[in-house]
N, C-alpha and C positions, 0 to 999 in steps of 0.2 A: 602367760604362764598359768598353769593349773597346779594345784597343790592339794595334798591330802595327808592326814595323819597316818603314820606307819603303825599298824596294830602291833602291840607288844614292845614297842620302843618308846622310851621316855623322852628322848631328845630329837628324834628324827622326823622330818617331813619328806614325803616323796613329791618331787617337783617334776612336771612335764614341761620342758622348755623348747620353744621354737628357736632353732639355730640356723634358720634360713631355708636350707634345702631339705631338712628333716627335723624330727623331734628327738630329744634325748631325755632320758630319765636320770635324775640326780637325787641321791639321798643326801640330805643336808641336816646337820645338827643345829638347826635354828629354831626349834619348836619353843624354846623358852622366851623368844622375842617376837615370834610371829604366829598367827593362826592362819590356817589355809585360806580363810575368807579375806584376810588382809593382802594376800599375794596374787589372787586371781586377776589376770589381765596386766599385771605389772611387768616391767622390763628390768633385767638385771644383767650383770656381766658374768659370763661363765667361761671357765677354762675348759675348752673342748678338745684339746690335743693330748689328753691323758688316756692311758689304756683303761678300758672298763675294769672296775674293781668289784669282785664278788664280795658281798658283805653278808652278815647274818640274815638281813631282811630283804635281800635282793641284790641286783647289780646296779652300781652307780656309774654313769657314763660321763662324768665331768665333775666340776666343783664350782659352786657359786662363790663370788668374791664378796667379802664383808669386812668391816672394821669394828673395833671395839674390844673391850676386855672379856666379853663373854656373858653368860647368864642372860638377863633381860636386856643387856646393853650390847646387842649385835645389830649392826646397821649395814644392810645390803647396799652394795655399790650399784648405782643406776646411771644409765646414759641420759644425756639431755634429750629433750623432745627433738624429733626428726631422725633419730637413729633407728635403723631397721634391723630386724632379726637377722643374724648371720654376719653382720658387719664385724670386721676385724678391729681389735684394739691396737692402736699404733702409738 
């Protein structure tokens, strides 16, 4: 995973995610809990079968899954070691 701050947005990070056979850009409102540096190289679970959504700051091509009440208490779901990019959640 690669991540960067979205200029002009208070809550968004732009994530570049490897989903196996290609990469997807996801805009995610997790900035209150994560810095881009904390996310680089990390694996997470992404919902990739959504239609791309045009947003004010760009197009988001999926949604990362997280738990928690919000704010600084957002916890990305992550697969166990051994999972590969593009594997389906079953």
